[in-house]
C-alpha positions as CSV (number, residue, x, y, z in Angstrom):
1,X,46.3,31.6,-49.5
2,X,45.0,28.2,-50.7
3,X,48.4,26.7,-50.2
4,X,48.3,27.8,-46.5
5,X,44.7,26.3,-46.3
6,X,46.0,23.0,-47.7
7,X,48.7,22.7,-45.1
8,X,46.1,22.7,-42.3
9,X,44.8,19.5,-40.7
10,X,41.3,18.4,-41.8
11,X,39.8,19.5,-38.5
12,X,41.4,23.0,-38.8
13,X,40.2,23.2,-42.4
14,X,36.7,22.4,-41.1
15,X,36.9,25.3,-38.6
16,X,38.1,27.7,-41.3
17,X,35.2,26.7,-43.6
18,X,32.8,27.1,-40.7
19,X,33.9,30.7,-40.0
20,X,33.9,31.5,-43.7
21,X,30.3,30.3,-44.0
22,X,29.4,32.5,-41.0
23,X,31.0,35.5,-42.7
24,X,28.8,34.7,-45.8
25,X,25.8,34.8,-43.4
26,X,25.0,31.2,-43.7
27,X,22.8,30.1,-40.7
28,X,24.9,28.7,-37.9
29,X,23.3,25.2,-38.0
30,X,24.0,24.8,-41.7
31,X,27.5,26.3,-41.3
32,X,28.2,23.5,-38.8
33,X,26.7,20.8,-41.0
34,X,28.3,21.9,-44.3
35,X,31.8,22.4,-42.8
36,X,31.6,19.0,-41.0
37,X,30.4,17.2,-44.2
38,X,33.3,18.8,-46.1
39,X,35.7,17.5,-43.5
40,X,34.2,14.0,-43.6
41,X,34.4,13.9,-47.4
42,X,38.0,15.1,-47.2
43,X,38.7,12.2,-44.7
44,X,37.0,9.7,-47.0
45,X,33.8,9.0,-45.0
46,X,30.4,8.7,-46.7
47,X,27.2,10.5,-46.0
48,X,25.7,7.3,-44.6
49,X,27.8,7.8,-41.5
50,X,26.6,11.4,-41.2
51,X,23.0,10.2,-40.8
52,X,24.0,7.8,-38.0
53,X,26.0,10.5,-36.2
54,X,23.1,13.0,-36.4
55,X,20.6,10.4,-35.0
56,X,23.0,9.5,-32.2
57,X,23.6,13.2,-31.4
58,X,19.9,14.1,-30.9
59,X,18.5,10.8,-29.4
60,X,19.6,11.7,-25.9
61,X,17.0,11.6,-23.1
62,X,18.4,14.7,-21.4
63,X,17.8,16.8,-24.5
64,X,14.0,16.3,-24.2
65,X,14.2,19.0,-21.5
66,X,14.9,21.7,-24.1
67,X,11.6,21.8,-26.0
68,X,9.5,21.2,-22.9
69,X,11.1,24.0,-20.9
70,X,10.7,26.3,-23.9
71,X,7.0,25.3,-24.2
72,X,6.4,25.8,-20.4
73,X,7.8,29.3,-20.6
74,X,5.8,30.1,-23.7
75,X,2.6,28.9,-22.2
76,X,3.1,31.0,-19.1
77,X,3.5,34.0,-21.2
78,X,0.5,33.3,-23.4
79,X,-1.8,32.3,-20.5
80,X,-1.3,35.5,-18.4
81,X,0.7,33.8,-15.7
82,X,3.7,36.1,-16.4
83,X,1.4,39.2,-16.2
84,X,0.2,38.2,-12.7
85,X,3.7,37.6,-11.5
86,X,4.9,41.0,-12.8
87,X,2.0,42.7,-11.0
88,X,2.9,41.0,-7.7
89,X,6.6,42.1,-7.9
90,X,5.5,45.6,-9.0
91,X,3.4,45.9,-5.8
92,X,6.1,44.2,-3.6
93,X,9.2,46.3,-4.5
94,X,8.0,48.9,-6.9
95,X,8.0,51.6,-4.2
96,X,11.6,51.0,-3.2
97,X,14.5,53.3,-4.4
98,X,15.0,52.2,-7.9
99,X,11.3,51.4,-8.4
100,X,10.7,49.6,-11.6
101,X,14.4,48.9,-12.1
102,X,14.3,46.6,-9.1
103,X,11.0,45.1,-10.4
104,X,12.5,44.5,-13.8
105,X,15.6,42.8,-12.3
106,X,13.6,40.6,-9.9
107,X,11.1,39.6,-12.6
108,X,13.8,38.7,-15.1
109,X,15.6,36.5,-12.6
110,X,12.3,34.9,-11.5
111,X,11.2,34.4,-15.1
112,X,14.6,32.8,-15.8
113,X,13.6,30.1,-13.3
114,X,10.5,29.5,-15.4
115,X,11.5,29.7,-19.1
116,X,15.2,28.9,-19.2
117,X,15.5,30.8,-22.5
118,X,16.9,34.3,-22.9
119,X,15.1,35.4,-26.1
120,X,11.8,33.9,-24.9
121,X,12.1,35.9,-21.7
122,X,12.7,39.2,-23.5
123,X,9.7,38.6,-25.7
124,X,7.4,37.5,-22.8
125,X,8.1,40.2,-20.2
126,X,10.1,42.8,-22.0
127,X,7.3,45.1,-23.2
128,X,5.7,45.6,-19.8
129,X,9.0,45.9,-17.9
130,X,10.5,48.4,-20.4
131,X,7.3,50.5,-20.4
132,X,7.1,50.6,-16.6
133,X,10.8,51.6,-16.3
134,X,10.4,54.4,-18.8
135,X,7.4,55.7,-16.7
136,X,9.6,55.5,-13.6
137,X,12.4,57.8,-15.0
138,X,14.7,55.3,-16.7
139,X,16.2,55.8,-20.2
140,X,14.5,53.5,-22.7
141,X,17.8,52.1,-24.0
142,X,19.0,51.3,-20.5
143,X,15.6,49.7,-19.7
144,X,15.9,47.5,-22.8
145,X,19.5,46.7,-21.9
146,X,18.5,45.7,-18.3
147,X,15.8,43.4,-19.6
148,X,18.2,41.9,-22.2
149,X,20.8,41.2,-19.5
150,X,18.3,39.8,-17.0
151,X,16.9,37.6,-19.7
152,X,20.4,36.5,-20.6
153,X,20.8,35.2,-17.1
154,X,18.1,32.7,-17.9
155,X,20.9,30.4,-19.1
156,X,22.4,30.7,-15.6
157,X,19.4,30.6,-13.3
158,X,18.1,27.0,-13.0
159,X,16.4,25.3,-14.7
160,X,18.6,26.4,-17.5
161,X,18.6,24.9,-21.0
162,X,22.3,25.8,-21.3
163,X,23.1,23.9,-18.1
164,X,21.2,20.9,-19.5
165,X,23.3,20.9,-22.7
166,X,26.5,21.4,-20.7
167,X,25.6,18.5,-18.5
168,X,25.0,16.3,-21.5
169,X,28.3,17.3,-23.2
170,X,30.4,17.1,-20.0
171,X,28.6,14.0,-18.7
172,X,28.1,15.9,-15.4
173,X,25.1,15.8,-13.0
174,X,22.5,18.3,-14.2
175,X,21.0,18.5,-10.7
176,X,24.4,19.6,-9.3
177,X,24.8,22.1,-12.0
178,X,21.4,23.6,-11.2
179,X,22.3,23.7,-7.5
180,X,25.6,25.4,-8.2
181,X,24.0,28.1,-10.4
182,X,21.6,29.4,-7.8
183,X,23.9,31.7,-5.7
184,X,25.9,33.0,-8.7
185,X,22.6,33.8,-10.4
186,X,21.3,35.7,-7.4
187,X,24.6,37.5,-7.1
188,X,24.4,38.6,-10.8
189,X,21.0,40.0,-10.1
190,X,22.4,42.0,-7.2
191,X,25.1,43.4,-9.4
192,X,22.4,44.4,-11.9
193,X,20.6,46.3,-9.2
194,X,23.8,48.2,-8.4
195,X,23.8,49.6,-12.0
196,X,20.3,51.1,-11.7
197,X,21.5,54.7,-10.8
198,X,23.3,54.9,-14.2
199,X,20.0,54.3,-16.0
200,X,18.0,57.1,-14.5
201,X,17.2,60.2,-16.5
202,X,18.5,63.3,-14.7
203,X,15.8,65.6,-13.5
204,X,13.1,63.2,-14.5
205,X,10.6,64.7,-12.1
206,X,10.2,64.4,-8.4
207,X,10.0,60.6,-8.3
208,X,12.8,60.2,-10.8
209,X,15.2,62.7,-9.2
210,X,14.7,61.4,-5.8
211,X,15.2,57.8,-6.8
212,X,11.8,56.9,-5.4
213,X,8.9,55.6,-7.4
214,X,5.5,57.2,-6.5
215,X,2.5,55.0,-6.0
216,X,0.8,56.0,-9.3
217,X,4.0,55.3,-11.3
218,X,4.4,51.9,-9.8
219,X,0.9,50.8,-10.9
220,X,0.7,52.7,-14.1
221,X,2.0,49.8,-16.2
222,X,-1.3,48.2,-17.0
223,X,-4.6,48.9,-15.1
224,X,-4.5,48.9,-11.3
225,X,-7.0,46.2,-10.2
226,X,-6.8,47.2,-6.6
227,X,-7.4,51.0,-6.5
228,X,-9.2,51.0,-3.2
229,X,-6.6,49.1,-1.2
230,X,-3.6,50.2,0.7
231,X,-0.1,48.6,0.3
232,X,-0.8,45.6,2.5
233,X,-4.1,44.9,0.8
234,X,-2.7,45.3,-2.7
235,X,0.2,43.0,-1.8
236,X,-2.0,40.3,-0.4
237,X,-4.5,40.6,-3.4
238,X,-1.7,40.4,-6.0
239,X,0.0,37.5,-4.1
240,X,-3.2,35.5,-4.1
241,X,-3.7,36.3,-7.8
242,X,-0.2,35.3,-8.8
243,X,0.3,32.4,-6.2
244,X,0.1,29.6,-8.7
245,X,2.6,31.3,-11.0
246,X,5.0,32.1,-8.2
247,X,4.8,28.4,-7.2
248,X,6.2,27.3,-10.5
249,X,10.0,27.5,-9.6
250,X,9.2,25.8,-6.2
251,X,7.5,22.9,-8.1
252,X,10.3,22.6,-10.6
253,X,13.3,23.0,-8.5
254,X,11.8,21.5,-5.3
255,X,10.9,18.3,-7.2
256,X,14.4,18.0,-8.7
257,X,16.2,18.5,-5.4
258,X,13.8,16.3,-3.5
259,X,14.5,13.5,-6.0
260,X,10.9,13.3,-7.1
261,X,11.8,13.7,-10.7
262,X,14.9,14.3,-12.8
263,X,15.7,17.7,-14.5
264,X,14.6,16.2,-17.8
265,X,11.3,15.0,-16.3
266,X,10.9,18.4,-14.6
267,X,10.5,20.1,-18.0
268,X,7.5,17.9,-18.7
269,X,6.1,18.6,-15.2
270,X,6.5,22.3,-15.8
271,X,4.6,22.1,-19.1
272,X,1.7,20.1,-17.5
273,X,1.7,22.5,-14.6
274,X,1.4,25.5,-16.8
275,X,-1.5,23.9,-18.7
276,X,-3.3,23.0,-15.5
277,X,-2.9,26.5,-14.0
278,X,-4.1,28.1,-17.3
279,X,-7.0,25.7,-17.7
280,X,-8.2,25.2,-14.1
281,X,-7.1,28.1,-12.0
282,X,-7.0,31.1,-14.3
283,X,-9.2,29.7,-17.1
284,X,-7.2,31.5,-19.7
285,X,-6.4,28.4,-21.8
286,X,-8.0,28.2,-25.2
287,X,-7.4,26.2,-28.4
288,X,-6.0,29.3,-30.1
289,X,-3.6,30.2,-27.3
290,X,-2.5,26.5,-27.0
291,X,-1.8,26.4,-30.8
292,X,0.1,29.7,-30.7
293,X,2.2,28.6,-27.7
294,X,3.0,25.2,-29.3
295,X,3.8,26.8,-32.6
296,X,6.2,29.3,-31.1
297,X,7.9,26.7,-28.9
298,X,8.3,24.3,-31.8
299,X,9.9,27.0,-33.9
300,X,12.3,27.9,-31.1
301,X,13.1,24.3,-30.2
302,X,13.7,23.4,-33.9
303,X,16.4,26.0,-34.1
304,X,18.2,24.7,-31.0
305,X,17.8,21.0,-32.0
306,X,19.0,21.6,-35.5
307,X,22.2,23.1,-34.1
308,X,22.5,20.1,-31.8
309,X,22.1,17.7,-34.7
310,X,24.7,19.2,-36.9
311,X,27.0,19.9,-34.0
312,X,27.3,16.1,-33.5
313,X,28.9,15.9,-36.9
314,X,31.2,18.8,-36.1
315,X,32.2,17.2,-32.7
316,X,32.9,13.8,-34.3
317,X,35.4,15.4,-36.7
318,X,37.0,17.3,-33.8
319,X,37.5,14.0,-32.0
320,X,38.7,11.9,-35.0
321,X,41.2,14.5,-36.1
322,X,42.4,14.9,-32.5
323,X,41.8,18.6,-32.5
324,X,41.1,18.2,-28.8
325,X,44.6,17.1,-28.1
326,X,46.2,19.6,-30.4
327,X,44.5,22.7,-29.1
328,X,44.5,21.5,-25.5
329,X,48.3,21.2,-25.7
330,X,48.6,24.6,-27.2
331,X,46.6,26.2,-24.4
332,X,48.4,24.3,-21.7
333,X,51.7,25.2,-23.3
334,X,51.0,28.9,-23.0
335,X,51.7,29.0,-19.3
336,X,52.2,26.8,-16.2
337,X,49.9,29.1,-14.3
338,X,46.3,27.7,-14.2
339,X,44.9,31.2,-13.7
340,X,46.5,32.3,-17.0
341,X,45.0,29.2,-18.7
342,X,41.5,30.0,-17.2
343,X,41.8,33.6,-18.3
344,X,42.6,32.6,-21.8
345,X,39.7,30.2,-21.9
346,X,37.3,32.8,-20.6
347,X,38.5,35.4,-23.2
348,X,38.1,32.8,-26.0
349,X,34.5,32.1,-24.9
350,X,33.7,35.8,-24.6
351,X,35.0,36.5,-28.1
352,X,33.3,33.5,-29.7
353,X,30.1,34.3,-27.8
354,X,30.0,37.6,-29.7
355,X,29.6,35.7,-33.0
356,X,27.7,32.5,-32.1
357,X,24.9,31.4,-30.0
358,X,25.5,29.7,-26.6
359,X,24.6,26.2,-27.8
360,X,27.0,26.3,-30.8
361,X,29.8,27.7,-28.7
362,X,29.4,24.8,-26.2
363,X,29.4,22.1,-28.9
364,X,32.5,23.4,-30.6
365,X,34.6,24.5,-27.6
366,X,33.8,22.2,-24.7
367,X,35.4,19.1,-26.4
368,X,38.6,21.2,-26.3
369,X,38.3,22.8,-22.9
370,X,36.9,19.9,-20.8
371,X,40.1,17.7,-21.1
372,X,42.0,20.8,-19.8
373,X,39.5,21.1,-16.9
374,X,40.1,17.5,-15.9
375,X,43.9,17.7,-16.4
376,X,44.1,20.7,-14.1
377,X,41.8,19.2,-11.5
378,X,39.1,21.8,-11.8
379,X,35.6,20.9,-10.7
380,X,33.5,20.5,-14.0
381,X,30.4,21.8,-12.1
382,X,32.1,25.0,-11.1
383,X,33.5,25.4,-14.6
384,X,30.0,24.8,-16.1
385,X,28.7,27.8,-14.1
386,X,31.6,29.9,-15.3
387,X,30.8,28.9,-18.9
388,X,27.1,29.8,-18.5
389,X,27.9,33.3,-17.1
390,X,30.4,33.8,-19.9
391,X,27.9,32.8,-22.6
392,X,25.1,34.8,-21.1
393,X,27.3,37.9,-21.9
394,X,27.3,36.7,-25.5
395,X,23.5,37.0,-25.6
396,X,23.8,40.8,-25.2
397,X,27.0,41.6,-27.2
398,X,26.9,42.4,-30.9
399,X,27.1,41.4,-33.6
400,X,25.1,38.2,-32.8
401,X,23.6,39.1,-29.4
402,X,20.2,37.5,-30.0
403,X,18.5,39.2,-27.0
404,X,19.4,42.6,-28.6
405,X,17.5,41.7,-31.8
406,X,14.4,40.6,-29.8
407,X,14.5,43.8,-27.7
408,X,14.8,45.8,-30.9
409,X,11.6,44.3,-32.2
410,X,9.9,44.9,-28.9
411,X,11.0,48.5,-28.4
412,X,11.5,49.8,-31.9
413,X,15.0,51.0,-30.9
414,X,18.1,50.3,-33.0
415,X,20.5,47.5,-32.1
416,X,23.2,50.2,-31.6
417,X,21.2,52.1,-29.0
418,X,20.2,49.0,-27.0
419,X,23.8,47.7,-27.2
420,X,24.9,51.0,-25.6
421,X,22.2,50.6,-23.0
422,X,23.7,47.2,-22.0
423,X,27.2,48.6,-21.6
424,X,27.0,49.1,-17.8
425,X,25.2,45.7,-17.4
426,X,27.9,43.9,-19.3
427,X,30.5,45.4,-16.9
428,X,28.4,44.1,-13.9
429,X,28.4,40.6,-15.6
430,X,32.1,40.7,-16.0
431,X,32.5,41.5,-12.3
432,X,30.3,38.6,-11.5
433,X,32.3,36.3,-13.8
434,X,35.5,37.3,-12.0
435,X,34.0,36.7,-8.6
436,X,32.8,33.2,-9.4
437,X,36.2,32.4,-11.0
438,X,38.3,33.6,-8.0
439,X,35.8,32.4,-5.3
440,X,34.6,28.9,-6.4
441,X,32.8,28.5,-3.1
442,X,30.1,30.9,-4.4
443,X,28.9,28.3,-6.8
444,X,29.9,25.2,-4.8
445,X,28.5,26.2,-1.4
446,X,25.0,24.6,-2.0
447,X,26.4,21.6,-3.8
448,X,28.6,20.7,-0.8
449,X,25.8,21.0,1.7
């Protein structure tokens, strides 16, 4: 076995060590760093170079968007902005066939345009959505699965942390990536709504069996602050109450597309906006809540940035050892049909996504795949949207579907039950992935306008 290992190139040995460390349950960031340092030592480079590469890898202006988008989403959850938005959508669409399932889907997509982080979205909106869906006749496991899937689409719906990282690696316009992801994200939400009938409990009562959500059920999630008002009155009252939260995606995306600020600057704008709304409009900001939000966001950001830092070492070895050329040639040599090559790439991403987080997958796979994208003449913006949809599936597939673990903590259900609850949603995501792959105009329509 060791003889076979010795015949591999240094880069291939590094990849083998990386997966071995993962099997030993070493954290992903340290698995990346240790395997890369082993390869550098094997190639005769010192640790002084490692420090320079780490510094170069994380001192990129675009990466500032990551901690600030995470902080903005955390603040909106802590300051009650999320609660107000959920209440509005509950009044708006809660009485339609599907009831709270539609509310959950819409809120997940909307919140994705605020937080940009899947696990953060599950933690922020999951408890209320899952509880409301249960009351409306949905199985708890399916409700948790729907929230996990909707939150996973946070890396597709702009502003997306995943798209920011892809744009940095691929040296592609982040604004164009955001624009290209809008229609696919909405389409994925529509496909999730199609799965709602499979999540209902049979004979769950009059409302559940008819597919309609009664008025009390719609408002039972939390206190109804408008008991004396009819539908129009409740809708107007909840809209006024949630207006400043609903305005968040308009401020962020409108400012980007109008050229007022860059996607990176938009993250800071979103954070300041959340602070102003919490302090001036809703008056829910306190020193304690600010501390808790900053603490949570710092912990989440540190995990991502640590992966980014060590991934720069990993990527350097991949480049120096010409793994890009080797593996690219292997993929292109499999078939002359570009659709076969695309299918193989998507399958590889799906499988790797089951074992690693999206950030890590991008840093170790894109240096190999992007040259193929350019060689075959594919649009890197379209390919970026495909990658994000693919990796969003990884957030809800065991064994390392991080959204599943967050949902397990929120609901008290086992990972296995929640994973089964996501089964039909994963199928919907795969349909969406196929549609965007075969019909690039879905993602490129707004970019070309």
